[in-house]
Every structure is written in structure tokens, then in C-alpha cells.
C-alpha positions in Angstrom: -12.0 -12.1 24.9 -15.4 -11.5 26.5 -15.7 -15.2 27.3 -12.4 -15.2 29.2 -13.5 -12.2 31.3 -16.9 -13.9 32.1 -15.1 -17.1 32.9 -12.8 -15.4 35.4 -15.8 -13.8 37.1 -17.6 -17.2 37.3 -15.8 -18.2 40.4 -17.2 -15.1 42.1 -20.8 -15.6 41.1 -23.3 -15.9 44.0 -26.2 -17.5 42.2 -25.5 -21.0 43.3 -24.9 -20.1 46.9 -28.1 -17.9 47.0 -30.1 -20.7 45.4 -28.8 -23.1 48.1 -29.7 -20.7 50.9 -33.2 -20.0 49.4 -33.7 -23.8 49.1 -32.7 -24.4 52.7 -35.3 -26.0 54.9 -33.4 -26.2 58.2 -34.8 -24.9 61.5 -33.1 -21.4 61.2 -34.4 -21.0 57.7 -37.9 -21.9 58.8 -37.9 -19.5 61.8 -36.2 -16.6 60.1 -37.5 -16.8 56.6 -38.0 -13.1 56.2 -34.5 -12.3 57.3 -33.1 -15.1 55.1 -34.9 -13.8 52.0 -33.9 -10.2 52.7 -30.3 -11.3 53.0 -30.5 -13.1 49.7 -32.1 -10.1 48.0 -29.3 -7.8 49.4 -26.6 -10.1 48.1 -28.2 -10.4 44.7 -28.6 -6.6 44.5 -24.9 -6.1 45.4 -23.8 -8.7 42.9 -26.0 -7.0 40.2 -24.2 -3.7 40.8 -20.6 -5.1 40.8 -19.8 -2.8 37.8 -20.5 0.2 40.0 -18.5 -1.0 43.1 -15.3 0.7 42.1 -15.1 4.4 41.1 -13.3 3.5 37.9 -16.3 1.7 36.3 -18.7 4.7 36.4 -15.8 7.1 35.6 -14.9 5.1 32.5 -18.6 4.9 31.4 -18.9 8.7 31.8 -15.8 9.4 29.8 -16.5 6.9 27.0 -20.1 8.3 26.8 -18.6 11.6 25.7 -16.8 9.9 22.8 -19.7 7.7 21.7 -20.5 10.0 18.9 -17.1 11.5 18.1 -16.1 11.8 14.5 -12.5 10.8 15.1 -11.1 7.5 16.3 -10.7 7.0 20.1 -8.5 4.4 21.8 -8.8 3.0 25.3 -5.6 1.6 26.8 -5.8 -0.9 29.6 -3.1 -2.7 31.7 -3.7 -6.0 30.0 -5.9 -7.7 27.3 -8.3 -9.3 29.8 -9.2 -5.9 31.3 -9.6 -4.5 27.8 -11.9 -7.4 26.8 -13.9 -7.1 29.9 -14.4 -3.3 29.5 -15.5 -3.9 25.9 -18.0 -6.5 27.1 -19.4 -4.3 29.9 -19.6 -1.1 27.7 -21.2 -3.0 24.8 -23.9 -4.3 27.2 -24.6 -0.9 28.8 -28.3 -0.2 28.4 -27.7 3.5 27.6 -24.7 3.5 25.2 -24.2 -0.2 24.4 -25.5 0.0 20.8 -23.4 3.1 20.1 -20.3 1.5 21.6 -20.9 -1.7 19.6 -21.3 0.2 16.4 -18.1 2.2 17.0 -16.1 -0.9 17.8 -17.4 -2.6 14.7 -16.4 0.4 12.5 -13.0 0.4 14.1 -13.7 3.9 15.6 -13.3 2.8 19.2 -10.3 0.7 20.0 -9.7 -1.3 23.1 -6.0 -1.8 23.6 -3.3 -3.3 25.8 0.4 -2.4 25.7 1.1 -4.7 22.8 -1.7 -3.4 20.6 -0.6 0.1 21.4 2.8 -0.8 20.1 1.1 -2.1 16.9 -0.7 1.2 16.5 2.6 3.1 16.7 3.8 1.0 13.6 0.9 2.1 11.5 1.5 4.6 8.6 1.4 8.1 9.9 -1.9 9.2 8.1 -3.7 6.1 9.5 -2.2 6.5 13.0 -3.1 10.2 13.1 -6.8 9.4 12.7 -6.7 8.4 16.3 -7.2 11.8 18.1 -7.7 10.6 21.7 -6.1 8.0 23.9 -7.8 7.2 27.2 -5.5 5.4 29.6 -7.5 3.4 32.2 -6.1 2.8 35.7 -2.4 2.7 34.8 0.4 2.3 37.3 2.7 5.3 37.7 5.5 3.5 35.8 3.0 2.9 32.9 2.1 6.6 32.9 5.8 7.5 32.6 6.4 4.9 29.9 3.4 6.2 28.0 4.6 9.8 28.2 8.1 8.7 26.9 6.6 7.2 23.7 7.6 8.7 20.4 4.0 8.9 19.3 0.8 9.8 21.1 -2.6 11.1 19.8 -3.4 14.8 20.1 -5.3 14.2 23.4 -4.4 12.0 26.3 -6.8 11.3 29.1 -5.5 9.4 32.1 -8.1 7.8 34.4 -6.4 7.1 37.7 -6.6 7.7 41.4 -5.1 10.9 42.7 -2.2 9.2 44.4 -1.1 7.5 41.2 -1.3 10.8 39.3 0.5 12.7 42.0 3.3 10.1 42.1 3.7 10.1 38.3 3.8 13.9 38.3 6.6 13.9 41.0 8.5 11.2 39.0 8.2 13.3 35.9 9.4 16.4 37.7 12.4 14.6 39.0 13.3 13.3 35.5 13.2 16.9 34.2 16.2 17.6 36.3 18.4 15.4 34.0 20.0 17.2 31.1 20.1 14.0 29.1 16.3 14.1 28.9 16.2 17.7 27.6 14.9 16.4 24.3 11.6 15.5 26.1 11.2 19.1 27.2 10.5 20.2 23.6 
């Protein structure tokens, strides 16, 4: 879970390289010490803010924050289990909402899902399944959006966090599918 996500990011960690640069005693390092230390500090600052480098991370945090105290169950759907585990890890370690997120996860009120675990939810008895009032779909592809909308069961509220191009493409695809009379059952 969280360990796998952390392990994947290990190859991108800059700590070892920065330590090597800081420990350098060559002529350039000696003559340009201030610039070298400023460069190292900048790289460390960027690495420290990696969770904020894409618009999806702060968007996800803002949306999840709104559900941190919800009385109903909320599910977050990711493309795969590694992203699900990583998001769980990052949100649990958020200084503002981490404790609330951790508590909701432990109480099974906040679910982190991939496609397979969403399929498992659909098999739950109706009363239990209907306790989940909101599904937040994070960064899906347009085909994943269409597949999601074609499912026989979805919670009352569906929130899709995606870029505008993906949403526009999925909307065009859905509009084209509406033209087929065989799919009229979906119109209802």
C-alpha cells in the first residue's frame, strides 16, 4: 500500500544527490559556495512541494476536506490501487486534515478504491451499498468516465475530478452514444 507508493518515489528522491553536492569540495564548489547552497535549497524546496506540483493534488485535498466531517460514507475512485494507496498516504499525512482522514478511513467512512474494489462495492447488499452517498472519481480517462456512467449502480452524488479536455471529450462521447436507440434505457 503506502510502502509501495513510497518505494516507487524512492528513485526520484533528491536527498542523496543534494548531500553529494553539498559535500563537494572541488574548485567550483569552493568558489561558488553561495550559488551551490542556493541551488541545493531550491531543489529541496521543490522536492518538498511535489504534492503541489500538479493541479490534481490540491484539488483533491480541497474536495476531500469538504467530506472530512460528512455523516455519510464517501468513496474515492482512482485509476489503480497504487494511486489509491498513495493518495491515502498523502491525505493521512496532511497537517490540516490528516487526523480526520485517518479516523474516517479507520471507521470505514472514507473508502479509497480502484476499479476492482468498486466492483466489490456493487456486490454489497443494497442497504449497505446505499450508505455510500458520494463517489469522487479522481483523474479518470474519458473511457473510464463512460464506463463509470454505464454502471448499474452509482451513489447519489458523483464528482469527477479531471482536466477540462477529458471532461469535454467524455461529454461529446456520451452525446454521440445518446443517438443510438439501443441505448435508450440509459436515458431514463
